[in-house]
C-alpha positions, 0 to 999 in steps of 0.5 A: 917114816919109821913107826914107833912099833908095838910090843905083843905077848905071844900065845906061844909059851917058853919051855917053862910055860912063861910068856914069850914076847915079840915086837912089830913095826912098819918101816915105810908107813901105813902101806908097807910090810909089817916086820915082826920079830919074836921069841923074847923072854921078857917084855923088857927084852922085846922093848930094848930090841925094838928100840935098837932096831928102830934106832938102826933104821933111823941112822940108815935112813939119816932120820934125826931122832926127836924126843917128844916133850913126854919122852924128854920128861920121862928120860929126865925123871929116870936119871934124876936120883932122888926119893920117889916122892920127889919124882912124883912131885916133879912129874906133877909139876912137869905135867902142867908144862906138858899140857901148856906146851901141847895147847900152844902146839895145837893152836900153832898148827 
């Protein structure tokens, strides 16, 4: 099992005083060793490095990458080239579907 990981703003600063970022995750669940890598210039750089590392672990362990409905909605909205007001309207409408899906999922388990 591979966790999602987390981003951390480090207390150490870069040469210009700007914040540095790191990511960490546990590759084998709660009892496993925590991996942490840092020194990224931005939160986005750390996020992208974390995603690459998690994807590498998933491929290595042959774990299928399943998107949650929330991730699927955000991916869809990020690729939808329309006005921001339209994105907000779609986000609102899709939030209803997400709530309904979550309720069905909970009742099934």
